[in-house]
N, C-alpha and C positions, 0 to 999 in steps of 0.2 A: 263739933268740929272735925273731930278724929274721922268719926262715922262718913261725914259727909263729904273728907277728902277720900276717902277709901271707896266711897261709891261713886265720886267722878272718876279717881281713879281707873277702877272695874268698867266703867262705862266707857273709859278712854280707849283700854286696850282692847274692849269688843267693838269698837270703830274699826280698830287699827287691825284686828284680825280680819274684820272682814272687807276693808279696803283692799288687805293682802291677798284675800281670796278672790276678791273680782278682778283684781290686777292678773293674778297668777290664769284665771279663766279665759282672760282677753289676751293675755300673753299665747296660751295655748291655743284660743281659737285663731289669731294670727298666725300661729305655726301651720297649725292644720291648712290655711287658706294660702300660705306662701307654699307649702308642698304641694298642693293640688295645682296651682299656678306652675309649676315648675313642672310635674306630671303634665299636664295639661299640654306646654309647649313641646314637651317632649312626644307624648302620644299624636299627636297633630301633624309634626316634622317628619317621625318617624317613615311612614307610608310612602311619605312625598320620596323618598330618597329612591326605592326601588323604581316607583312610579316613572320619575324623570328619566333613572337612569336607563332603564330598559327601554324607554322611549326615545330616548336619544341615539341609542345603540341598534334599534330597529330600523331608525332613520340613516344612520351612518353606515350601519355593519349588513351586509348579506349573510342572514343565519339559514342553519338548515330547516327543514321542518319541525323539528322534533324541539329544539333550542327557541323556535319562533311562537310554537304553542306554550312552552313554558313562561315564555315573557308575557304574552298576554295572559296567560292565567294569574301570573304574581301581578299585574299591572290591576287585573279585575278584584282580584283580593284586596289588596290593598287600597283601594277606591273604594270599595264596599266599607272594608274597616273604619276609614275616614270619615265616610257618610253614618256610620252609626256613631261615632265620636260625636259628630255633630247634633245627631237626632237625639242623643242623650243630653246633651246640652239645654236644648229646646224644651225636652220636655221637661227636666229640673225647672228650667226660667217659666215654664207654664205653671208648674206645681207650687212654686214660691210667690208666685202672682194669683193662685186660686184661679188658672184661667185653664187648667186641665179638663177636658171633657169627655163624655163619655156619648156616643150613640146607642140606645137601649134597644134591644131586640132578642129575642129567643134565642139561646144559644147551644149548641150541642157540643158539650165537653169534649167527647171520645172525638169527634170531628177535629175540634180544635187541636187538640194532644198531638193527634195524626200528624196533622199538618206542621205543627212546631219540629216533630220529631224529623220530619223529612229535611228541613231547613238544616238542621244539624247533624243529618246523618254522612255527610261525606267526610267531615272534620274528624266523625267520631271514628270513621272507618281509617281515615290515616293515622290514627294513634292504635287502631285494632280494637276500640272501645266495643264493648256488647251492649247496646239500648235494648232492655226488656220491658214489654209491655203487657201490663196485666190490669185490664180496663174493664169496668162495668159497664157493658153497651148499652143496658137497659135504663140508666141512671137519668133521672127526669133532667129536662132544659134548666137552666139559669138564666135570668135577664141580665145582660150584660152587653159589651161592647166586643164582638167576636175579633177584629185585629189588636185590641189592646189586651183581651184574655190571652191571645195566642202570644203577644209579648212577653206576658208573664211567664208562660210555660217555656217559651224561647232564652227567656233570660234565665231561668234554672237550669236548662239543658245547658247553655253555652259555658255557663259558669262550672257546672259537673265537668264537661269534656277537657275544658282548660285545665283546671284542677286535677285530673286523674292520671296517672302514669299509663304508660302504655300495657295493653292488654287489662285494663280495669272494665268495671262495669257499673251502667247508670242503670235503675229499676225504675218506673213510674206506673205509680198505683193510683185508680181512681175507684173512690166507694160513695154509695149514698149513707152517710149515718143519720138518722131521724131526718131532719130538715133541712140536712147539710150534704154538700157536695166536698170529698175531703179528696186533695190530692196531696200524694206523696211521691218526693223526687229523692231515692236513695244513693248515694255514690259510696265510690272505693277509694275517693281520694284523699288528700294530705290532711282532711280533716281540720278541724278548727279550735284553737287555744281558749278551754273553757273562760279563761279571763277575758276574753275579745268577743265571746257570744252576745253579750248586752249592746255592742257595737256595729253589730255585723249590719243592721239595717241604716244606718246613719250617713248623712250625705257625707262626699270626699274622704269615707273612712277606708283603709285598707290596714291589714293586721299588721306588718313593717312594710318599708320602704324596698326592700328585697323582692318582696311580692310583685311589686311593680315592673321593676326592672325583669323579673324573670318571664313574668305571665302577661305583662301588658294591662292597659285600662285605666279607667278614669275612677275607680271605685263607686260609680254612681249607678250600675244596674240594678242591684239589689232594692238601693233605697228607691227607685223608681218601681221596681216591683211590688214593694210593701205599698205604695200612695195607690198603685192602680186596683191592688187588692181591696183594700181599705174603703176605696169609691165605689167598690161595686158591694160595699155592706160585708165584706169576709174580713179574715183573720189571716197571721202569720206566723211561724214560728220556727225555729231550727234547733236541731240536736245534734250534737257531737261529743262522743267521749273522749275527745283529744287529738293532739295531731297523731297523722297517719292511720288513723282510726275512722275516715270517712265521714260524713254529715250525711243529715237527714232534712229534708225541708218541707214543713207542712203548709198546706192552704186549705181555709175553708170558706166556701160559698154559700150564701142561703139558695135555695132551688125554689124555682116556680111552680106553685102548688097547681095551676091550673095555664095552661098555654092555649091561645088562641092562633091557628097557624096563619102565616100571612101568605096568601096565596098568589104567586107570581105569574102573569101571563108567560106563555110562551114566547120566546126569544126567536120570531123569524129572520133575524141577521146572520144566524149561525151557518158558516160556509165550510168547505175544506179546509183543513188545519192547516196547510202548506201555504196556503193566501188567505188567511181570516177577513184581510179587508179589500178583496176581490173586488175592485171596479168604485170603490167607495171614493168619493172625491173630497176631498181634505183641504182647505184655505189654511195655510200655515204661518203665522204672523211671528218673526223673532227677529229684535234689531242685532243678536248675536252671530255673525256671521259663520264660526266655527258649530255652535248648537242648531243654526237652523241649517244649515248643510248635512249635519250628521241627521237630524230627526227627517228630514225630507228622504234620504237614506233609507233609513230604517221603516219608517211608513211603506215605500216601493216597495221593499226586501217583500213586505207582507200583504203586495198588492194593490197597494193603495195609489190612487191618481192622485200627486201633490201638486199644489200650486203654492209656491215659498214666496213670502214678500219680507222686505225689512223694517217695515213701519206699519202703524195704525192706519195712515193715510193711503198707503197704496193698499192694504186691505179693503177699505171702503170703496177705492176705485177700481179693485177686482172685482167685487160687489155689483158693482153697475155692468159688469159684463157677462156673469154667471152667479149661479145660486148652486154654493157646494153641499154637500150633504153634511158636514163638519168640520166647526171652525176651531180650532187650537191654536191660542193665541199666550204669548208668555206676558207680564203683568207690568215689570220695570223697564219703559219704553220709553225714549226723550220726546218731545212736543206733545203726543198723544200717547198715554198709558194705556195698560188693557182693560183697566176699569171704562174708562171714558169711551175706549172703542167699544164696548159691550153695550154700554148705554145708549150711545149712538145706532149702533146696529138695533136694540130692542126696539128703539124710537120711531122704525122703519115699518111699512107693512109687510104682511106674509109675502106677497110676492117680489118684494125687495130685501128679500134675506131677514126679514125681522123675526122669526120664529126659527132661525139654525140652530140646531144642537150646538153647546160650544163647551170646550173644555179650556181651563187655564191651568198651564203646566209651566209652573215658576219657581224661582228660587226663594218666594215668600213663602215661607212654611209654617207660618204661627195659625193658631185656632181663628185671632181675629183675620186673618188673612183671608181665610177658606171662608168666613163668614161675608166679608167685603166682597167678595168673587161673586157670593152667590146674589148678595142684592144686587150687586150690577146686572145680573142677567144672566152668568155661567149656571150650566146644569152639573159640574164636576170639577173640584180642584184638585190638582195633584202638586207635588214638591219635587223638584230637581234633585238629585238625579232619580230617575223613575225606572222601574225594571222592565224589558221591552214588554213581555207577558201581560204585566199589568196595564201598561198604556194602550195594548191593543184590545184587552177585554172591556178598558174603558170605552173606547172608541165604538166595539161592536154594541155595546148595551146604550150607547146613545144614538144610533140607528136605527136598532131593532125597538122592542116595545118595552117602555120604560117600567119597573115595579110601581104598582098602583095601591101599594101599602106604604105608610110612613110611622116609624117611631119617633118617640121624643127622645129629646137628649136630656140626659142627667146631667147634672154641671156640678161642680166642686165649690160651694158654696161658702168656703171658708174666705174670711176678710183678709184683703191681702195689705 
């Protein structure tokens, strides 16, 4: 009887310990979530202050040319920062739902790395940070999504520049080791506490709150970075001797053993860079007045002839009068949305505009939104906000000769 009571007591104590551990884990998860939501609110609101402040000053006050240029640069920088925060949140949502996808094609890593370096070079120059490249230019290609791989390198470089003091250095090395491409990004920054190393790639985790307050960010970049690398069949790891001793991030990706090149036909639409859209007729559809007027002005500055309308019904009426070279449409519009507009257009004969090259430019930025746009009949899907150069390139490609080869899409097959 005593033995049974002792056994029952031991079992009860074990259950209590398990329950306490589970409760502490849940409380820790809630603390992390609450801290993340507080950071999210702060990081999304912070860029709005200089954006709204300078915008109001520009409207009310006549600034000298130097201060006006400074104001516009500040607005642009903070708008891009907020756009990146939103994109990170969308990526995390896609990852957690198992919906982040890759468009696979042969990728040159030296080219991807060089492109990523150019995007962070200005930020590095501001802090007098040297970026040294040591790349094996003869390395074999890998099969992957060039845009996502550039995002991987960009995340590492941005992280390095953020945490390196003025006058520091980032070294980017690329080597082929057996059947793997190995990328190492070595920085002379603040380093990582050894106790935090196991958590570097976890969602919503930063070493301490002061890092967020000092350097900004949501603590999502490295978690997204790891997921993208693993979807490419690669691995990531980080090394650091401790605080103020820098860090080394190491990425390994499988190389392609045989590459079948995709031959693209020449783009006969390439014209003078000053007006790359010279004489291209564009039918622009957007129900937001500010967006429509800005996009029309931007396209006209690049040489396009723009007819701008405020609804899908107006677009259909315009098509009864003339056939443009390109249709550029928003998706979320009242009465008839962009999907319905595109389906209606595709039901028309060619001489009625049924085969117009079409681009969806929309705030609906998810993977499912892109697929739905393609199913409706659009050839391209771009999410707002979009860089001028990227938009112009997309339009030029639509009116030129489209690539004749296609690559399969590699999906994340995890269960959501």
